[in-house]
N, C-alpha and C positions, 0 to 999 in steps of 0.2 A: 503538437503531438497529441494524439488521442490515447488516453490511458484505457487499457482493457482489463477485464477481470482475470485473464490468463497471464498477464504480465507478471514476471517475477519482481519481488520487491527490490532486490538488488539492482535489477535492470532499470526499474523506474527511478531509483535514486541516482543512478549514473546519468540517465538521460534527462531527468527533470528534478534537480536537487531541491528546488523550491517545494516539492511535494512532501519533504520531510516534515515541515511545519504542520501540514494537514494530517499526515499519519500520526504525529504525536498528539494532535488535538483530538483525534479519534481514540486515543489510548493505546496506540501501537508503539510502545516504548522500545521495542526490539528492532528498530530500524538498522541498528549496527551489529546485531547478533549474527552469527554464522548461518542460522537457518533462513535468514532473510534472503540469502543468495540462491536458495533452492525452493522458496515458498512463493506461490502465486498470491495475488491480492485476494482472490476468492478463498483460497485455503486459509490465509491469515485472518480474514474477516470471520470465517467459520470458527476458527480456534479462539478468537477473541470475543465471539458473540456479538459481532457488529452487523449492522444493516448494510449489506453489500451495495444496494442501490444508492443509499445516501453517501456512502464512501466514494463510489464512482462519480457521482454528481459533483462532490466537493473537489475531487482530484482533477476533473475535467473543466472546472470553472476557473 
């Protein structure tokens, strides 16, 4: 499954639970918070000041 920047974090976690480890490694400790159900990876990266390209590469490997 390819992870895209438009994917909601909640959707990603449901479809690819192993991604949680990567998200936590990047500093996204909010994987279980309610906003993760409505926030895209791109939005979350922006809020957390993360490099979206590096995050996407890590999630797709």
